[in-house]
Backbone atoms as SQL, in Angstrom:
CREATE TABLE atoms (id INTEGER PRIMARY KEY, chain TEXT, resi INTEGER, resn TEXT, atom TEXT, x REAL, y REAL, z REAL);
INSERT INTO atoms VALUES
  (1, 'A', 1, 'MET', 'N', -11.846, -8.171, 6.060),
  (2, 'A', 1, 'MET', 'CA', -12.147, -8.038, 7.461),
  (3, 'A', 1, 'MET', 'C', -13.240, -9.035, 7.821),
  (4, 'A', 2, 'GLU', 'N', -12.992, -9.774, 8.900),
  (5, 'A', 2, 'GLU', 'CA', -14.005, -10.706, 9.375),
  (6, 'A', 2, 'GLU', 'C', -15.095, -9.956, 10.113),
  (7, 'A', 3, 'LEU', 'N', -16.259, -10.545, 10.170),
  (8, 'A', 3, 'LEU', 'CA', -17.369, -9.887, 10.839),
  (9, 'A', 3, 'LEU', 'C', -17.773, -10.605, 12.123),
  (10, 'A', 4, 'ASP', 'N', -16.796, -11.183, 12.827),
  (11, 'A', 4, 'ASP', 'CA', -17.138, -11.753, 14.122),
  (12, 'A', 4, 'ASP', 'C', -17.039, -10.669, 15.192),
  (13, 'A', 5, 'GLY', 'N', -17.675, -10.909, 16.320),
  (14, 'A', 5, 'GLY', 'CA', -17.793, -9.883, 17.355),
  (15, 'A', 5, 'GLY', 'C', -16.470, -9.418, 17.922),
  (16, 'A', 6, 'ASN', 'N', -15.554, -10.353, 18.167),
  (17, 'A', 6, 'ASN', 'CA', -14.260, -9.979, 18.756),
  (18, 'A', 6, 'ASN', 'C', -13.460, -9.075, 17.825),
  (19, 'A', 7, 'SER', 'N', -13.464, -9.387, 16.554),
  (20, 'A', 7, 'SER', 'CA', -12.719, -8.588, 15.580),
  (21, 'A', 7, 'SER', 'C', -13.295, -7.176, 15.463),
  (22, 'A', 8, 'ILE', 'N', -14.605, -7.075, 15.481),
  (23, 'A', 8, 'ILE', 'CA', -15.246, -5.762, 15.370),
  (24, 'A', 8, 'ILE', 'C', -14.959, -4.907, 16.604),
  (25, 'A', 9, 'ILE', 'N', -15.065, -5.501, 17.787),
  (26, 'A', 9, 'ILE', 'CA', -14.790, -4.757, 19.021),
  (27, 'A', 9, 'ILE', 'C', -13.330, -4.334, 19.077),
  (28, 'A', 10, 'ALA', 'N', -12.415, -5.227, 18.700),
  (29, 'A', 10, 'ALA', 'CA', -10.998, -4.883, 18.702),
  (30, 'A', 10, 'ALA', 'C', -10.699, -3.749, 17.728),
  (31, 'A', 11, 'SER', 'N', -11.316, -3.781, 16.543),
  (32, 'A', 11, 'SER', 'CA', -11.059, -2.713, 15.577),
  (33, 'A', 11, 'SER', 'C', -11.629, -1.384, 16.056),
  (34, 'A', 12, 'ILE', 'N', -12.753, -1.416, 16.775),
  (35, 'A', 12, 'ILE', 'CA', -13.312, -0.173, 17.322),
  (36, 'A', 12, 'ILE', 'C', -12.403, 0.402, 18.395),
  (37, 'A', 13, 'VAL', 'N', -11.853, -0.466, 19.243),
  (38, 'A', 13, 'VAL', 'CA', -10.955, -0.001, 20.310),
  (39, 'A', 13, 'VAL', 'C', -9.690, 0.602, 19.722),
  (40, 'A', 14, 'VAL', 'N', -9.052, -0.112, 18.799),
  (41, 'A', 14, 'VAL', 'CA', -7.805, 0.369, 18.197),
  (42, 'A', 14, 'VAL', 'C', -8.046, 1.649, 17.400),
  (43, 'A', 15, 'SER', 'N', -9.114, 1.694, 16.635),
  (44, 'A', 15, 'SER', 'CA', -9.421, 2.892, 15.859),
  (45, 'A', 15, 'SER', 'C', -9.786, 4.064, 16.770),
  (46, 'A', 16, 'GLY', 'N', -10.417, 3.783, 17.892),
  (47, 'A', 16, 'GLY', 'CA', -10.736, 4.843, 18.853),
  (48, 'A', 16, 'GLY', 'C', -9.487, 5.478, 19.434),
  (49, 'A', 17, 'VAL', 'N', -8.507, 4.647, 19.771),
  (50, 'A', 17, 'VAL', 'CA', -7.231, 5.182, 20.257),
  (51, 'A', 17, 'VAL', 'C', -6.566, 6.003, 19.162),
  (52, 'A', 18, 'GLY', 'N', -6.633, 5.525, 17.933),
  (53, 'A', 18, 'GLY', 'CA', -6.074, 6.272, 16.809),
  (54, 'A', 18, 'GLY', 'C', -6.769, 7.609, 16.607),
  (55, 'A', 19, 'CYS', 'N', -8.070, 7.635, 16.807),
  (56, 'A', 19, 'CYS', 'CA', -8.825, 8.883, 16.678),
  (57, 'A', 19, 'CYS', 'C', -8.399, 9.886, 17.745),
  (58, 'A', 20, 'VAL', 'N', -8.150, 9.394, 18.947),
  (59, 'A', 20, 'VAL', 'CA', -7.675, 10.283, 20.021),
  (60, 'A', 20, 'VAL', 'C', -6.298, 10.831, 19.679),
  (61, 'A', 21, 'PHE', 'N', -5.395, 9.969, 19.204),
  (62, 'A', 21, 'PHE', 'CA', -4.063, 10.441, 18.804),
  (63, 'A', 21, 'PHE', 'C', -4.163, 11.473, 17.685),
  (64, 'A', 22, 'PHE', 'N', -5.007, 11.202, 16.696),
  (65, 'A', 22, 'PHE', 'CA', -5.159, 12.115, 15.570),
  (66, 'A', 22, 'PHE', 'C', -5.710, 13.467, 16.022),
  (67, 'A', 23, 'SER', 'N', -6.727, 13.451, 16.859),
  (68, 'A', 23, 'SER', 'CA', -7.324, 14.703, 17.340),
  (69, 'A', 23, 'SER', 'C', -6.323, 15.511, 18.160),
  (70, 'A', 24, 'TYR', 'N', -5.595, 14.831, 19.037),
  (71, 'A', 24, 'TYR', 'CA', -4.591, 15.514, 19.852),
  (72, 'A', 24, 'TYR', 'C', -3.487, 16.082, 18.968),
  (73, 'A', 25, 'GLY', 'N', -3.046, 15.290, 17.987),
  (74, 'A', 25, 'GLY', 'CA', -1.978, 15.749, 17.106),
  (75, 'A', 25, 'GLY', 'C', -2.375, 16.956, 16.277),
  (76, 'A', 26, 'ARG', 'N', -3.612, 16.987, 15.804),
  (77, 'A', 26, 'ARG', 'CA', -4.076, 18.157, 15.043),
  (78, 'A', 26, 'ARG', 'C', -4.201, 19.372, 15.927),
  (79, 'A', 27, 'LYS', 'N', -4.711, 19.196, 17.142),
  (80, 'A', 27, 'LYS', 'CA', -4.914, 20.322, 18.039),
  (81, 'A', 27, 'LYS', 'C', -3.589, 20.930, 18.489),
  (82, 'A', 28, 'MET', 'N', -2.610, 20.065, 18.754),
  (83, 'A', 28, 'MET', 'CA', -1.318, 20.530, 19.253),
  (84, 'A', 28, 'MET', 'C', -0.248, 20.649, 18.162),
  (85, 'A', 29, 'SER', 'N', -0.621, 20.406, 16.921),
  (86, 'A', 29, 'SER', 'CA', 0.305, 20.459, 15.777),
  (87, 'A', 29, 'SER', 'C', 1.495, 19.516, 15.974),
  (88, 'A', 30, 'ARG', 'N', 1.197, 18.273, 16.311),
  (89, 'A', 30, 'ARG', 'CA', 2.214, 17.253, 16.544),
  (90, 'A', 30, 'ARG', 'C', 2.126, 16.217, 15.436),
  (91, 'A', 31, 'ALA', 'N', 3.068, 16.243, 14.514),
  (92, 'A', 31, 'ALA', 'CA', 3.046, 15.343, 13.359),
  (93, 'A', 31, 'ALA', 'C', 3.112, 13.863, 13.737),
  (94, 'A', 32, 'PRO', 'N', 3.948, 13.444, 14.706),
  (95, 'A', 32, 'PRO', 'CA', 3.975, 12.005, 15.030),
  (96, 'A', 32, 'PRO', 'C', 2.625, 11.479, 15.516),
  (97, 'A', 33, 'HIS', 'N', 1.904, 12.285, 16.274),
  (98, 'A', 33, 'HIS', 'CA', 0.601, 11.862, 16.763),
  (99, 'A', 33, 'HIS', 'C', -0.412, 11.765, 15.624),
  (100, 'A', 34, 'VAL', 'N', -0.342, 12.688, 14.695),
  (101, 'A', 34, 'VAL', 'CA', -1.255, 12.661, 13.551),
  (102, 'A', 34, 'VAL', 'C', -1.001, 11.414, 12.703),
  (103, 'A', 35, 'VAL', 'N', 0.255, 11.134, 12.418),
  (104, 'A', 35, 'VAL', 'CA', 0.600, 9.974, 11.590),
  (105, 'A', 35, 'VAL', 'C', 0.210, 8.676, 12.301),
  (106, 'A', 36, 'ALA', 'N', 0.544, 8.559, 13.581),
  (107, 'A', 36, 'ALA', 'CA', 0.188, 7.355, 14.327),
  (108, 'A', 36, 'ALA', 'C', -1.329, 7.196, 14.392),
  (109, 'A', 37, 'GLY', 'N', -2.046, 8.288, 14.545),
  (110, 'A', 37, 'GLY', 'CA', -3.498, 8.226, 14.584),
  (111, 'A', 37, 'GLY', 'C', -4.095, 7.749, 13.277),
  (112, 'A', 38, 'ILE', 'N', -3.593, 8.257, 12.173),
  (113, 'A', 38, 'ILE', 'CA', -4.100, 7.833, 10.862),
  (114, 'A', 38, 'ILE', 'C', -3.821, 6.353, 10.633),
  (115, 'A', 39, 'VAL', 'N', -2.602, 5.926, 10.957),
  (116, 'A', 39, 'VAL', 'CA', -2.253, 4.516, 10.762),
  (117, 'A', 39, 'VAL', 'C', -3.118, 3.622, 11.641),
  (118, 'A', 40, 'MET', 'N', -3.345, 4.032, 12.887),
  (119, 'A', 40, 'MET', 'CA', -4.146, 3.211, 13.795),
  (120, 'A', 40, 'MET', 'C', -5.624, 3.191, 13.406),
  (121, 'A', 41, 'MET', 'N', -6.098, 4.212, 12.723),
  (122, 'A', 41, 'MET', 'CA', -7.486, 4.197, 12.273),
  (123, 'A', 41, 'MET', 'C', -7.669, 3.375, 11.004),
  (124, 'A', 42, 'VAL', 'N', -6.618, 3.203, 10.205),
  (125, 'A', 42, 'VAL', 'CA', -6.749, 2.542, 8.910),
  (126, 'A', 42, 'VAL', 'C', -6.375, 1.062, 8.954),
  (127, 'A', 43, 'PHE', 'N', -5.322, 0.684, 9.692),
  (128, 'A', 43, 'PHE', 'CA', -4.838, -0.686, 9.575),
  (129, 'A', 43, 'PHE', 'C', -5.820, -1.755, 10.058),
  (130, 'A', 44, 'PRO', 'N', -6.749, -1.503, 10.979),
  (131, 'A', 44, 'PRO', 'CA', -7.682, -2.583, 11.352),
  (132, 'A', 44, 'PRO', 'C', -8.554, -3.092, 10.194),
  (133, 'A', 45, 'TYR', 'N', -8.697, -2.314, 9.129),
  (134, 'A', 45, 'TYR', 'CA', -9.444, -2.787, 7.967),
  (135, 'A', 45, 'TYR', 'C', -8.726, -3.932, 7.264),
  (136, 'A', 46, 'PHE', 'N', -7.411, -4.023, 7.427),
  (137, 'A', 46, 'PHE', 'CA', -6.620, -5.009, 6.713),
  (138, 'A', 46, 'PHE', 'C', -6.174, -6.174, 7.579),
  (139, 'A', 47, 'VAL', 'N', -6.377, -6.101, 8.886),
  (140, 'A', 47, 'VAL', 'CA', -5.969, -7.159, 9.812),
  (141, 'A', 47, 'VAL', 'C', -7.222, -7.716, 10.470),
  (142, 'A', 48, 'SER', 'N', -7.415, -9.024, 10.377),
  (143, 'A', 48, 'SER', 'CA', -8.618, -9.603, 10.956),
  (144, 'A', 48, 'SER', 'C', -8.356, -10.357, 12.255),
  (145, 'A', 49, 'ASN', 'N', -7.106, -10.671, 12.549),
  (146, 'A', 49, 'ASN', 'CA', -6.761, -11.391, 13.766),
  (147, 'A', 49, 'ASN', 'C', -6.727, -10.410, 14.942),
  (148, 'A', 50, 'VAL', 'N', -7.426, -10.753, 16.018),
  (149, 'A', 50, 'VAL', 'CA', -7.545, -9.844, 17.156),
  (150, 'A', 50, 'VAL', 'C', -6.201, -9.634, 17.836),
  (151, 'A', 51, 'LEU', 'N', -5.446, -10.711, 18.063),
  (152, 'A', 51, 'LEU', 'CA', -4.142, -10.573, 18.721),
  (153, 'A', 51, 'LEU', 'C', -3.174, -9.766, 17.867),
  (154, 'A', 52, 'ALA', 'N', -3.196, -9.979, 16.567),
  (155, 'A', 52, 'ALA', 'CA', -2.330, -9.199, 15.680),
  (156, 'A', 52, 'ALA', 'C', -2.729, -7.728, 15.705),
  (157, 'A', 53, 'MET', 'N', -4.026, -7.471, 15.765),
  (158, 'A', 53, 'MET', 'CA', -4.508, -6.091, 15.793),
  (159, 'A', 53, 'MET', 'C', -4.005, -5.367, 17.046),
  (160, 'A', 54, 'PHE', 'N', -4.162, -6.023, 18.204),
  (161, 'A', 54, 'PHE', 'CA', -3.688, -5.407, 19.443),
  (162, 'A', 54, 'PHE', 'C', -2.167, -5.329, 19.485),
  (163, 'A', 55, 'GLY', 'N', -1.484, -6.315, 18.905),
  (164, 'A', 55, 'GLY', 'CA', -0.023, -6.284, 18.851),
  (165, 'A', 55, 'GLY', 'C', 0.504, -5.139, 18.006),
  (166, 'A', 56, 'ILE', 'N', -0.089, -4.945, 16.836),
  (167, 'A', 56, 'ILE', 'CA', 0.318, -3.844, 15.963),
  (168, 'A', 56, 'ILE', 'C', -0.012, -2.509, 16.612),
  (169, 'A', 57, 'GLY', 'N', -1.159, -2.424, 17.267),
  (170, 'A', 57, 'GLY', 'CA', -1.522, -1.197, 17.968),
  (171, 'A', 57, 'GLY', 'C', -0.547, -0.871, 19.082),
  (172, 'A', 58, 'ALA', 'N', -0.135, -1.889, 19.846),
  (173, 'A', 58, 'ALA', 'CA', 0.838, -1.680, 20.914),
  (174, 'A', 58, 'ALA', 'C', 2.188, -1.271, 20.344),
  (175, 'A', 59, 'LEU', 'N', 2.576, -1.873, 19.230),
  (176, 'A', 59, 'LEU', 'CA', 3.834, -1.506, 18.580),
  (177, 'A', 59, 'LEU', 'C', 3.807, -0.053, 18.104),
  (178, 'A', 60, 'LEU', 'N', 2.687, 0.366, 17.529),
  (179, 'A', 60, 'LEU', 'CA', 2.570, 1.756, 17.078),
  (180, 'A', 60, 'LEU', 'C', 2.612, 2.729, 18.257),
  (181, 'A', 61, 'CYS', 'N', 1.982, 2.357, 19.359),
  (182, 'A', 61, 'CYS', 'CA', 2.036, 3.209, 20.558),
  (183, 'A', 61, 'CYS', 'C', 3.463, 3.309, 21.092),
  (184, 'A', 62, 'ALA', 'N', 4.189, 2.188, 21.078),
  (185, 'A', 62, 'ALA', 'CA', 5.581, 2.195, 21.534),
  (186, 'A', 62, 'ALA', 'C', 6.455, 3.050, 20.614),
  (187, 'A', 63, 'LEU', 'N', 6.230, 2.936, 19.310),
  (188, 'A', 63, 'LEU', 'CA', 6.994, 3.765, 18.369),
  (189, 'A', 63, 'LEU', 'C', 6.684, 5.247, 18.551),
  (190, 'A', 64, 'LEU', 'N', 5.432, 5.570, 18.795),
  (191, 'A', 64, 'LEU', 'CA', 5.057, 6.960, 19.053),
  (192, 'A', 64, 'LEU', 'C', 5.731, 7.463, 20.315),
  (193, 'A', 65, 'TYR', 'N', 5.734, 6.641, 21.363),
  (194, 'A', 65, 'TYR', 'CA', 6.371, 7.021, 22.617),
  (195, 'A', 65, 'TYR', 'C', 7.861, 7.279, 22.410),
  (196, 'A', 66, 'MET', 'N', 8.536, 6.392, 21.658),
  (197, 'A', 66, 'MET', 'CA', 9.966, 6.584, 21.421),
  (198, 'A', 66, 'MET', 'C', 10.223, 7.813, 20.559),
  (199, 'A', 67, 'ALA', 'N', 9.368, 8.081, 19.580),
  (200, 'A', 67, 'ALA', 'CA', 9.535, 9.276, 18.740),
  (201, 'A', 67, 'ALA', 'C', 9.384, 10.547, 19.571),
  (202, 'A', 68, 'VAL', 'N', 8.437, 10.561, 20.481),
  (203, 'A', 68, 'VAL', 'CA', 8.234, 11.736, 21.328),
  (204, 'A', 68, 'VAL', 'C', 9.415, 11.893, 22.281),
  (205, 'A', 69, 'ARG', 'N', 9.934, 10.784, 22.824),
  (206, 'A', 69, 'ARG', 'CA', 11.067, 10.857, 23.747),
  (207, 'A', 69, 'ARG', 'C', 12.321, 11.357, 23.053),
  (208, 'A', 70, 'VAL', 'N', 12.474, 11.020, 21.765),
  (209, 'A', 70, 'VAL', 'CA', 13.650, 11.464, 21.003),
  (210, 'A', 70, 'VAL', 'C', 13.556, 12.960, 20.711),
  (211, 'A', 71, 'GLY', 'N', 12.344, 13.471, 20.570),
  (212, 'A', 71, 'GLY', 'CA', 12.214, 14.897, 20.351),
  (213, 'A', 71, 'GLY', 'C', 11.378, 15.291, 19.151),
  (214, 'A', 72, 'TYR', 'N', 10.723, 14.356, 18.505),
  (215, 'A', 72, 'TYR', 'CA', 9.894, 14.712, 17.365),
  (216, 'A', 72, 'TYR', 'C', 8.576, 15.241, 17.808);
């Protein structure tokens, strides 16, 4: 993980969204939200590019949305 300002701020934003998903999923017993939250909190440690971080985060949000729409 790089220690430049943009990368740190991006990882905090993405991990914060993941924390919200995780908390909501635990409270409402929703497995897709818990899994998406854990993944979103962990993957910024392995990705240092800001655009890739936001892209992966957006992809995970889209996958979560489609999983919820399907009925999981």
